[in-house]
N, C-alpha and C positions, 0 to 999 in steps of 0.2 A: 385829893385830886382824883378824877376819874380817868380811866383809859378809854380809848375808842371802843374796845370790845365791851366794856361795862356800859357805855352809853347805848351801844347797839342792843345789848340784852335788855336794858331798861325800856327802851322804846318798843322793842318787839314784845315784851311782856305786857305793856300797858295799852298797846293798840292791836286790835285783832286783824289777822290776815294781812300783814304788811311785810315788805322786804325793807331792810334798813342797811344803809352803807354809811360808815362813819370814818372820817380821817381827822386826826388832830394831834396836838402836842401835849395834852394833859389839861389845858385850860381853854384853848381855842379849838373849836370843832366845826367841821363841815359835815352836816347831817343831811342825807338824802333818804326820804321815806317814800315808798311806792305802795299804793294800795287803792282799792276801789272805795274805801271809806272817804276818799276825797272827791268822789264824783259829785257834781253840782255844788261844790264849795268854791268860793273865790280863792285866789292865791293868798290873800290876807287871812281868810278863815282857816285855810289849811295850815298856815304857819302858826296861827294862834292855837290850833288844835295840838300841834306838836309841842309848842312852847308850854302848854298847860301840862303836858306829860313830864316835862323837864323842870318845871317851876321850882320844886323843892331844891334841886341841885343848883339852879341858877341863884336863888335867893340865899342859899347857904355859902355861896362863893366857890363851890366845887367846880362849877363851870363859869368861866369868865365871859367868854364870847362864843355864841353859837350862830352859825349861818345855816338856815334851813331851806331846803328845796323839797317840795312835796308834789308827787305826780300820781295820776291815776295809772292803772295798768296800760291803758291804751296810749296815754301820753308817754309813758316810759318806753314803750315799744318804738316810738318815734324819736325819742331823745337818748336812748340807752348807749349810744356810741360815746357819750361823755365819760362813762364809768366802766 
């Protein structure tokens, strides 16, 4: 099983110039990723991008459920009161 900190480190290491916020209980995680790598990508493409980073952990069963929200820096500035 992965910890929230381990997931945060994984995503940060595999995606350039992003901020990552993770909450979870060991198998179920809420992942928020903020970076300009998401500019011009649809919400679906953004989620696919983050899922691809975590695919090994998901397929191995280390992560059972992942809820992903991905924002650009501009969007995060408008939404950041959530976190």
